MARFI-58247 format. One record per residue: residue in one letter; x, y, z of N, C-alpha, C, O, CB in turn. Coordinates in nm, 2 decimals, padded with zeros to 4 digits, m for minus. Glycine has a CB too. Example, Ala and Ser with C-alpha at 12.3 -4.5 7.8 and 13.67 -1.06 7.14 Angstrom:
// residues 2
(node a,(01.32,m00.57,00.78),(01.23,m00.45,00.78),(01.32,m00.33,00.78),(01.42,m00.33,00.85),(01.13,m00.45,00.90)) (node s,(01.28,m00.22,00.71),(01.37,m00.11,00.71),(01.29,00.00,00.79),(01.34,00.11,00.80),(01.41,m00.06,00.57)) 
This chain:
// residues 74
(node m,(00.08,m00.12,00.00),(00.00,00.00,00.00),(00.09,00.12,00.00),(00.19,00.13,00.08),(m00.10,00.00,00.12)) (node i,(00.06,00.22,m00.08),(00.13,00.35,m00.09),(00.04,00.45,m00.04),(m00.07,00.48,m00.08),(00.18,00.38,m00.24)) (node k,(00.09,00.52,00.07),(00.02,00.64,00.12),(00.09,00.76,00.08),(00.21,00.78,00.10),(00.00,00.63,00.28)) (node r,(00.02,00.86,00.03),(00.08,00.99,m00.01),(00.06,01.08,00.10),(m00.05,01.12,00.14),(00.01,01.04,m00.14)) (node h,(00.18,01.13,00.16),(00.18,01.23,00.27),(00.18,01.37,00.21),(00.13,01.46,00.27),(00.29,01.20,00.36)) (node s,(00.24,01.38,00.09),(00.24,01.50,00.02),(00.30,01.47,m00.12),(00.32,01.35,m00.15),(00.33,01.62,00.09)) (node d,(00.32,01.57,m00.20),(00.38,01.54,m00.33),(00.53,01.50,m00.32),(00.59,01.44,m00.41),(00.38,01.66,m00.42)) (node l,(00.58,01.53,m00.20),(00.73,01.50,m00.17),(00.75,01.37,m00.09),(00.87,01.33,m00.09),(00.79,01.62,m00.11)) (node v,(00.65,01.32,m00.02),(00.68,01.20,00.07),(00.57,01.10,00.04),(00.45,01.13,00.05),(00.68,01.25,00.21)) (node l,(00.61,00.98,00.02),(00.53,00.86,00.00),(00.57,00.75,00.10),(00.69,00.73,00.12),(00.53,00.81,m00.15)) (node e,(00.47,00.69,00.16),(00.50,00.58,00.26),(00.45,00.45,00.20),(00.34,00.44,00.14),(00.43,00.61,00.40)) (node i,(00.54,00.35,00.22),(00.50,00.22,00.17),(00.49,00.12,00.29),(00.59,00.12,00.37),(00.61,00.17,00.06)) (node i,(00.38,00.05,00.29),(00.37,m00.05,00.40),(00.33,m00.18,00.32),(00.22,m00.18,00.26),(00.26,m00.01,00.51)) (node a,(00.41,m00.28,00.34),(00.38,m00.41,00.27),(00.44,m00.52,00.35),(00.54,m00.50,00.42),(00.44,m00.41,00.12)) (node h,(00.38,m00.64,00.34),(00.43,m00.75,00.42),(00.49,m00.87,00.34),(00.53,m00.97,00.40),(00.31,m00.80,00.50)) (node d,(00.49,m00.86,00.21),(00.56,m00.96,00.13),(00.66,m00.90,00.04),(00.63,m00.79,m00.01),(00.46,m01.05,00.06)) (node p,(00.77,m00.96,00.01),(00.87,m00.91,m00.08),(00.83,m00.86,m00.21),(00.88,m00.75,m00.26),(00.98,m01.01,m00.09)) (node d,(00.74,m00.93,m00.28),(00.70,m00.88,m00.41),(00.62,m00.75,m00.41),(00.64,m00.66,m00.49),(00.61,m00.99,m00.48)) (node t,(00.54,m00.74,m00.31),(00.46,m00.61,m00.29),(00.55,m00.50,m00.25),(00.54,m00.39,m00.30),(00.35,m00.63,m00.19)) (node v,(00.65,m00.53,m00.17),(00.75,m00.42,m00.13),(00.82,m00.37,m00.25),(00.83,m00.25,m00.28),(00.85,m00.48,m00.03)) (node e,(00.87,m00.47,m00.33),(00.94,m00.43,m00.45),(00.86,m00.35,m00.55),(00.90,m00.24,m00.60),(01.00,m00.55,m00.52)) (node n,(00.74,m00.40,m00.58),(00.65,m00.33,m00.67),(00.61,m00.19,m00.62),(00.61,m00.10,m00.70),(00.52,m00.41,m00.70)) (node d,(00.57,m00.18,m00.50),(00.53,m00.05,m00.44),(00.64,00.05,m00.43),(00.63,00.17,m00.46),(00.47,m00.07,m00.30)) (node l,(00.76,00.00,m00.40),(00.88,00.09,m00.40),(00.91,00.14,m00.54),(00.94,00.26,m00.56),(01.00,00.01,m00.34)) (node n,(00.91,00.05,m00.64),(00.93,00.09,m00.78),(00.83,00.20,m00.82),(00.87,00.30,m00.88),(00.93,m00.03,m00.87)) (node t,(00.71,00.18,m00.79),(00.60,00.27,m00.82),(00.62,00.41,m00.75),(00.61,00.51,m00.81),(00.46,00.21,m00.79)) (node a,(00.65,00.40,m00.62),(00.67,00.52,m00.55),(00.79,00.60,m00.60),(00.79,00.72,m00.60),(00.69,00.49,m00.40)) (node v,(00.90,00.53,m00.63),(01.02,00.60,m00.68),(00.99,00.67,m00.82),(01.03,00.78,m00.84),(01.14,00.50,m00.70)) (node e,(00.91,00.60,m00.90),(00.87,00.66,m01.03),(00.79,00.79,m01.00),(00.80,00.89,m01.07),(00.79,00.56,m01.11)) (node m,(00.69,00.78,m00.91),(00.61,00.90,m00.87),(00.70,01.01,m00.82),(00.68,01.13,m00.86),(00.50,00.86,m00.77)) (node a,(00.79,00.98,m00.73),(00.88,01.08,m00.68),(00.97,01.14,m00.79),(01.00,01.26,m00.79),(00.97,01.03,m00.57)) (node r,(01.02,01.05,m00.88),(01.11,01.10,m00.99),(01.03,01.19,m01.08),(01.09,01.29,m01.12),(01.16,00.97,m01.07)) (node d,(00.91,01.17,m01.11),(00.83,01.26,m01.19),(00.82,01.40,m01.13),(00.84,01.50,m01.20),(00.69,01.20,m01.21)) (node h,(00.80,01.40,m01.00),(00.79,01.53,m00.93),(00.93,01.60,m00.92),(00.94,01.72,m00.95),(00.74,01.51,m00.78)) (node a,(01.03,01.52,m00.90),(01.17,01.58,m00.89),(01.21,01.64,m01.02),(01.28,01.74,m01.03),(01.27,01.47,m00.84)) (node m,(01.17,01.57,m01.13),(01.21,01.62,m01.26),(01.14,01.75,m01.30),(01.20,01.83,m01.38),(01.18,01.51,m01.37)) (node q,(01.03,01.78,m01.25),(00.96,01.90,m01.27),(01.04,02.02,m01.22),(01.04,02.13,m01.29),(00.82,01.90,m01.21)) (node e,(01.10,02.00,m01.11),(01.18,02.11,m01.05),(01.33,02.11,m01.08),(01.39,02.21,m01.08),(01.16,02.11,m00.90)) (node s,(01.38,01.99,m01.12),(01.52,01.97,m01.16),(01.62,02.03,m01.05),(01.72,02.08,m01.09),(01.55,02.04,m01.29)) (node r,(01.58,02.00,m00.92),(01.67,02.05,m00.82),(01.71,01.95,m00.71),(01.81,01.96,m00.65),(01.61,02.17,m00.75)) (node h,(01.62,01.85,m00.69),(01.64,01.75,m00.58),(01.64,01.61,m00.63),(01.59,01.58,m00.74),(01.53,01.77,m00.48)) (node g,(01.70,01.52,m00.55),(01.70,01.38,m00.58),(01.60,01.31,m00.50),(01.51,01.37,m00.44),(01.84,01.32,m00.56)) (node i,(01.61,01.18,m00.49),(01.52,01.09,m00.42),(01.59,01.01,m00.31),(01.70,00.96,m00.33),(01.45,00.99,m00.52)) (node l,(01.52,01.01,m00.19),(01.58,00.94,m00.08),(01.48,00.83,m00.04),(01.36,00.86,m00.01),(01.60,01.03,00.05)) (node v,(01.52,00.70,m00.04),(01.44,00.59,m00.01),(01.49,00.54,00.13),(01.61,00.51,00.15),(01.45,00.47,m00.11)) (node t,(01.40,00.54,00.23),(01.44,00.51,00.37),(01.36,00.38,00.41),(01.24,00.38,00.40),(01.41,00.62,00.47)) (node q,(01.44,00.28,00.46),(01.38,00.16,00.52),(01.37,00.18,00.67),(01.47,00.19,00.74),(01.46,00.04,00.48)) (node h,(01.24,00.19,00.72),(01.22,00.21,00.86),(01.21,00.08,00.94),(01.24,00.07,01.05),(01.09,00.29,00.88)) (node s,(01.16,m00.02,00.87),(01.15,m00.16,00.92),(01.14,m00.25,00.80),(01.15,m00.20,00.68),(01.02,m00.18,01.02)) (node y,(01.12,m00.38,00.82),(01.11,m00.47,00.71),(00.98,m00.46,00.63),(00.97,m00.51,00.52),(01.12,m00.61,00.76)) (node t,(00.88,m00.38,00.68),(00.76,m00.37,00.62),(00.72,m00.22,00.59),(00.62,m00.19,00.53),(00.65,m00.43,00.70)) (node n,(00.80,m00.13,00.63),(00.77,00.02,00.62),(00.89,00.09,00.56),(01.00,00.09,00.61),(00.73,00.07,00.76)) (node y,(00.86,00.17,00.46),(00.95,00.25,00.39),(00.89,00.39,00.36),(00.77,00.40,00.35),(01.00,00.18,00.25)) (node t,(00.98,00.49,00.33),(00.94,00.61,00.28),(01.02,00.64,00.15),(01.14,00.61,00.15),(00.95,00.73,00.38)) (node v,(00.96,00.71,00.06),(01.03,00.76,m00.06),(01.00,00.91,m00.06),(00.88,00.95,m00.06),(00.98,00.68,m00.19)) (node a,(01.11,00.99,m00.07),(01.09,01.13,m00.06),(01.18,01.20,m00.16),(01.29,01.16,m00.18),(01.12,01.18,00.08)) (node v,(01.13,01.31,m00.21),(01.21,01.41,m00.29),(01.29,01.48,m00.18),(01.23,01.54,m00.09),(01.12,01.50,m00.38)) (node s,(01.42,01.48,m00.19),(01.51,01.54,m00.09),(01.61,01.63,m00.14),(01.68,01.61,m00.24),(01.57,01.43,m00.01)) (node r,(01.62,01.75,m00.07),(01.72,01.84,m00.11),(01.86,01.80,m00.07),(01.96,01.85,m00.12),(01.69,01.98,m00.05)) (node d,(01.87,01.69,00.01),(02.00,01.64,00.05),(02.06,01.54,m00.05),(02.17,01.50,m00.04),(01.98,01.57,00.19)) (node v,(01.98,01.51,m00.15),(02.02,01.42,m00.25),(02.04,01.50,m00.38),(01.94,01.57,m00.42),(01.92,01.30,m00.27)) (node p,(02.15,01.49,m00.45),(02.17,01.56,m00.57),(02.07,01.52,m00.68),(02.03,01.41,m00.69),(02.31,01.54,m00.63)) (node y,(02.03,01.62,m00.76),(01.93,01.60,m00.87),(01.98,01.48,m00.96),(02.10,01.48,m00.99),(01.91,01.73,m00.95)) (node g,(01.89,01.40,m00.99),(01.92,01.28,m01.08),(01.97,01.16,m01.01),(02.00,01.06,m01.07),(02.03,01.33,m01.18)) (node q,(01.98,01.17,m00.88),(02.03,01.05,m00.80),(01.92,01.00,m00.71),(01.83,01.07,m00.67),(02.16,01.09,m00.72)) (node t,(01.93,00.87,m00.67),(01.85,00.81,m00.57),(01.94,00.75,m00.47),(02.02,00.66,m00.50),(01.75,00.70,m00.64)) (node h,(01.92,00.78,m00.34),(02.00,00.73,m00.23),(01.91,00.64,m00.15),(01.79,00.67,m00.13),(02.06,00.84,m00.15)) (node e,(01.97,00.54,m00.09),(01.90,00.45,00.00),(01.95,00.47,00.14),(02.07,00.48,00.16),(01.90,00.30,m00.04)) (node w,(01.87,00.46,00.24),(01.91,00.47,00.38),(01.83,00.37,00.47),(01.71,00.35,00.45),(01.88,00.61,00.44)) (node r,(01.90,00.30,00.56),(01.83,00.21,00.65),(01.83,00.28,00.79),(01.93,00.32,00.84),(01.91,00.07,00.66)) (node e,(01.71,00.28,00.85),(01.68,00.33,00.98),(01.63,00.23,01.07),(01.52,00.25,01.13),(01.59,00.46,00.97)) (node l,(01.69,00.11,01.07),(01.64,00.00,01.14),(01.68,00.00,01.28),(01.80,00.03,01.31),(01.68,m00.14,01.07)) (node t,(01.59,m00.03,01.38),(01.63,m00.04,01.52),(01.63,m00.19,01.56),(01.54,m00.26,01.51),(01.53,00.04,01.61)) (node v,(01.72,m00.23,01.63),(01.73,m00.37,01.67),(01.68,m00.39,01.81),(01.68,m00.50,01.86),(01.87,m00.42,01.66)) 
């Protein structure tokens, strides 16, 4: 499931690997479309847990790049 928090932040919640992969790919494409309109920011994909991710247009990521970050707590 993809939840849109804004045009800049999308949240993915999924419980099986295929859905995670498909939803992440879709969310990255949505974020990429938005980032390309402004041509200033890149995309940050953050893994919060094994079932929860965010995809965000980020000023901390150079335009044209996608960075991944793990924020897992043990």
